[in-house]
N, C-alpha and C positions, 0 to 999 in steps of 0.2 A: 403426047398422047400414048396410050398403052397399045402394044401389039403382041400378037401371039409369041410366046417364048420369053417374054420379059419377066425378070424376077421382080416380085412385089412384096410389100409388107402391109398388113392391115393396120390402119390407124386405130389407136385405142384398144388394140388386141394383140396378143403375142402370137400372131399367125403369119407365116411367110409361105410363099408358094410361087408357082409359075403360071402365067396366063395361058389358058387353053383357048378361049375365044372372047371376042368382044362384040356385043350387040347393043346398039344404041348407047345407052348410058350404063348398061350392066356388063360386068365382067365376070367370066367363069374362071376360077382358078383351081389348080390342083395343089393342095397344101403339101408341106414336106412329109406329112404323115400318110399321104395318099388319098385324102378325101377330096372331093370336088365341092366347091362352095361358090355362091354367087354374091357379088358385092357391087355397089355403085362405084363409079369411077372416082367420085370424091372421097371414098372411104379407103383408097389404096394409094400407096406411094411406091414409085419405081426405085428399086435399090440396085446398087452396083454389084457386080459379081464379086464374090469375096476374094478371089485371086487378084483382081484389079485393085481392091481396096488395100491388100497387102503390098502391092507394088507401089502404091501412092505413099504408104507409110515409110517404105524404104528410102524414098526420095528425100525425106526430111533428114537433115544433116544431124546425126547423132552427136557428133562432136560439139555442135553448136548448143544442143540441149544441155549436155553435161557441163559445158562452160557456164551456162546461165545458172545452173544449180550450184556450182562450186564458187563462183565469183561473189565475194561479199558485197552487199549493198552498202553504199555510202551512208554514214549516219547523218541525220537531219539536224542535229544540234552541235553546237560548238562545245567541244570538251575542254575543260580547264587544263592548261598546260602546267605540269608541275616541274619545278626545279629539282634535279636529282640530288642536290646537296641539301634541299630543305627537308627537314624532318617533320612529321605530322605533329601538330600542336595538340595538347590534351584539351578536350572540350568538357565544359562543366555546365550541365543543364540546371538552371536555377528555378525551373518551374516547380511550384509547391508539390505538385502530384509526383514528381520525381525525387523529392527530398524526404517525404514522410508518407506512410501508407494511408493515413486518414487525417484530414484537416478539420474534421467536425469539432466544433467548440472553439476554434481559433478565430481571433478578430483579425482584420486586415492589418493592424499594426503588428500582431504577433507573427503573421505570415511574412510581412516585409522584413521584420527584425531577423527571422530565421534565414531568409534568403540573403540579406546583407552579411550576416555572421558567417554564413557558408562561403560567400564570395571572399570575405576577409581571410578565412582559414586557407582557402586555395591560394590566395595572393602570397600569404606568409609562407606557405609550403613552397611556392615556386621560387621565391626569393631565397629561402634557405638552401634549396637544391639546385640553384642556378639554372632553372629552366628558362630558356630565352623567350618563350611565347606561350600564352594560353588563350583559350576562347571561352567566353561566357555566353551561354545561350539564355537570353532573358525573354524572348518573345516580343511581339509588337505591342499588343494590348493598349493601355492608356499611357504608357511611357513612364509610369511611376518608378518601377524597378530600374529601368534604364537610367532615369535621372539619379536615383540613389546610388547606382553603380558608378556613374560619372563622377558624382561627389566623392565617393569613397576612393576611387582611383586617383582623383586630383590631390588627395592628401598625402600621397606617396611620392618621394623623390625617386628619380631614376626609372620612372614608369611612363611609357607612352601608350596611348590607346586610341583606337579608332573603330569605326563600324567594320564588321567582318565582311568577307567576301559575299557580295550580294547574290551571285549565282549559286552559292552553296547554302547560305543561310537566310537570304532575303534581308529584311531590315531588323530582324530579331536577334542579332548577336553582336558582341563587341570583342575585338582582338586586343589583347594586352601584351605589349612588348617590354621586356625587363633589360635595361641597359646594364651590361655586366661591367663591374669594376675589377680590374686586374690587380689583385693584392698579393 
């Protein structure tokens, strides 16, 4: 209950003041601006003295707050661990949109031929330049390009291939390893 001398704030208004008198359900307050106003008890809330408020804030451990802000939060996913000796493999995206600016007028056969010819050029380049590993991104789709790529890779000697890292590429990529002959 409110008593004379209590500091109060008016709900839904930006008015603070001190209780002058309380009669039944009505409270007379003197605002910070020196005006006297009457409010019902349910329109007022008793507030702490501002000096007490500052003392309660000082009790909060400032070191604890700064520790929370500087301490990094643990990541929620498992990060792929990389071998320091492993170099990044070149990635070649075989999606038709990445190969040509406009596919209008091309049949599915033309698109598939362009994609397999591009893959063949990259394989030949990797063999010539003794690149140990490359990745072809073919997408999931209906699996036609993946099947063609598997057929193409199967025709080469000294090449191993498998689905690429699922975490990084999903099911839409193939890793190609080139066994190096020391000549």
